N, C-alpha and C positions, 0 to 999 in steps of 0.2 A: 504494500500500500504506500501511497505517496500523499502527504498531507500538506496543505498550504494554510497558513494562518496570517491573515492581513489584520494588523492591529490598528484601530482608529481611536485616537484620543479626541473624544467629542465633548464639547462643553455640556455640562449637565442640563442646561435649559433647552438643549436641542436634541436630547436623547430620543424623545418620542418622534420627532421629525425624522431623525436618522433611521430609526427602526421602521417607521412607516414606509420610508423609501424602499426598504427591502420587502416588506409585506406586500406592497402594491405593485412591485415590478413584474414585468413579464419575464419569467425565468425560462431560459432555453436549455438549462443544464440537463434535465431529465432525458433528453434525446441525444446527448453527447456521448459518443463511445468512450468507455472507461470511467465515466462519472459514477461515483458511489453515493456521496452525501454532501449536503451543504447546510451549515448552521450559522446563524447570527447569534452571538453570545453577548449578553449584557453583563457588565461587571457588578459584583455584589460588594456591599460595604466591607471594607477591610481586606479585599482581595485584589485590588488593582483599580485602575481607572480607564482601561482601554476596552472598547467593544472589540470583539474578535469575529471576523468572518472566516470560518473554518470550512475548507473544502477537502473532501477525501476522494482520491482517485485510485484506480487499479494500478497505475504505474506512472512514473515520471514522464514517460513518452505520451501517455494519454493526456496529461496536463499540458505538456508542450504543444501537442496538436490542437488542443482547445484554444490556447492563447494565440494561435495563428489562424483561427477559424473566423468565418463570418458570424457565427453565433457569439463569439467573444466580443467582436466589434459591436454587435447589436446590444449585447448585455451591458456594455460599458459606455454606450452612447450618451447617457445622461450624466455620467460621472463629472464632466467638466461644468455642469450646471448646478452642482451642489454648492450652496452658499459657503464661501470661505470662512465666515464667522462661526460656522458649526465646529470647526476644527481648532483644537488647542495646540496641535502639533501635526507635522506631516505623518501620513500613514507609514507603517513598516510591514513589509512582506517577509514572512519567514517560510521556509520549506523544510520538510522532514521526510525521511524514509522510515518506514516502520521497521522496528527491530523485533518487537513482539506484538501480538494482536490477540487479546483475550476478550471473550464476551460471555455473558450469562447464558445458561441453557435456554432460558425463555427467549432471549434475543436471537439465538442461533436458530430457533424454530420458526421465527417470523419470516 
């Protein structure tokens, strides 16, 4: 598995706006080869101040292919229109390769 985590430091007064941007977007990920899962994570008190957009892929190659696709360009078309005042700092993209992958029996059955 290949995991990307894009960390966004959003000013608290814009959290709802930022989250709604993801809730209301037209997601094209479900049809992308190699895509597994996408989550937008809100920070909890005492555990940081970044929202994280985490995407899980079957492989690094699947992620790279997506970043070069028309679906990627469409998915990010509105990114430049996000108000600058929402951000307390620039976003930070991190990428990881899975070393272990453990799930509950209940999750494995789904």
